[in-house]
Structures are given as C-alpha cells and as structure tokens.
N, C-alpha and C positions, 0 to 999 in steps of 0.2 A: 719363720713358717714349716722350716722342713722337721722341727721338733715336734709341731701340732699333727704334721702328717705321719711322724714318725707314732704317736701316741695313739693315733685315728688306727693304724695299720695293727698296733697292740691290741687293742680293744676291740677290732673286729676279728681278730684270730682268735681271741677270748672267746667273742660269742660265737662263732660257729665253731669253736672247740667243744663248748660247754651242749649247744644245738646238738653237737653230733652223739654227744655221752647222751643226753637225754634222750634221743630218738633210739639208740641201742636200747638204753638200759627200758625203754616202755615199750618195745619189741617183742623183748625177749618176757618181759613182764604179762604185757598183751597172751602170752601163746600159754600161759598156765593159768588161764579162765576156764572154769568149768563148762563142760555143756552137757547137754541133756541131748539124747539120742532119740530121735523122732518118734520109734516106734518099739521102745525100751519096753511097753506094758503088751506087747504081741500086737496091737492093733494093727492093721495092715495101713500101706498107703492110701487106700480108698477107705476108711473110716467113717467117713462122717463127720458132720458138724462137731460132735463128742469128742471124737479124737482131735477134732482141730482144737476145742478147746482146751481139753485136758494139758496138749500139748503146751499151750500158752501160759497155763496156771503152772504146770512145772517149771517154765522159763523164769517165771516171773518168782518163784520160790527158790530158785538157785541166784536169780540177780537182786532180789531185795537184801539178803543179809552182807553181800556185797556194799550195795549201797550205804547201810547202816554201819558197816564196820569204819567205811570211810568218813561218813559223819561224825563216828565219833571219834575218829582219829585226830580230825579238826576241831574239832569241840576241847578235847581232851589236850592239844598242843597250844588252842586257843588261852582255856583257862590258866593253862603252865605259865605262859610266856607274860599274863594279864598278872599272876600270883610276883612273879620275877621281876617284873617293872614297878610295881607296889611296894615291893619290900623295899627293891634298892634306891626307892626316892623317899625312904622313910629315916628317920635321924638314927632309929637303933630297929635294924632290921631282923626280924626272927625267922633266921634259914633253919632252925628245924622245923616250922611250921609249912617252909618251901619244899622242905623235901618230903616229909608226910603227905604233903599234896601230891608231890611226884611218886609218890609208892603210892597211893589212892588211883592218878593216873595209870601207872602201869598195869594196876592191876584190872583195872577197869577195862584197856584195853585187850588183856590178856582173856578175861571172860567172855570179852565179845566176839575177836577171833574165833575162842573154841567153841562157841555156841553157834558161830555163824560156822563153822566148818562141819561140826556136826550138823546143823540144818541141812547145809549143802549135800552133805553124802547122805542122808536120808534122802532127800529130790532126786538125784543126778543118777 
C-alpha cells in the first residue's frame, strides 16, 4: 500500500510540474502575439461604424495567418507521424522517403511561417 502511495505522489508531482511548465511557456508565448492599435489609421475613437469595421478587419487579418500557421503545423506533424508509423510496419522500410517527407514538411512550415509573418506585419 505504501508503494502505491509513493507511486501516486510521484505521478502527481510530475503532473503538477508539467502543468507549471506548460503555464509558464504559454504565458510567455501569449505575450508575443501581435496586436493592432485601435487608431493606427488616424481615425478617432468616435470614428463611427466604418472605423469599427476597419478595426475588426485588421484584427481578423492578424489572427487568420496565426490560425493557418497552427493548422499547417498540426497537419505536417500528423502526416509525418503517419509516414513514420507506416514505414515502421513495413518489412523493408524506405527511410529515405521518410526523410524526404520530413524535408518537405519543414519547407512547408518555413514558407507558411514566413508568409504568415509578412501578412501580420502588413496588417499590424
């Protein structure tokens, strides 16, 4: 019984430590998210409905590339994982194909992040 309590306490400690690290990393990551100034184009705070729509459009044009970059990262990770698992189950795995796939995935991510950052810098 004492061994079970010790193992549970180790698991709980590891879980709390992982949660602490995740919160710390996500807090610093959220601080780097770009924002758009409300009156960057010279329209005053009482600019009316058009200024309101312009602000929303600029905000959306900043968040869309971030969403696309996240989706591309998940898609690339999933496809690479599937490729590795598929090759592991083969009798004669073609690891050269896996490395070529990984290189293509990295290239896709670099292009996606570059274009997303350019879009964000244009609209913010």
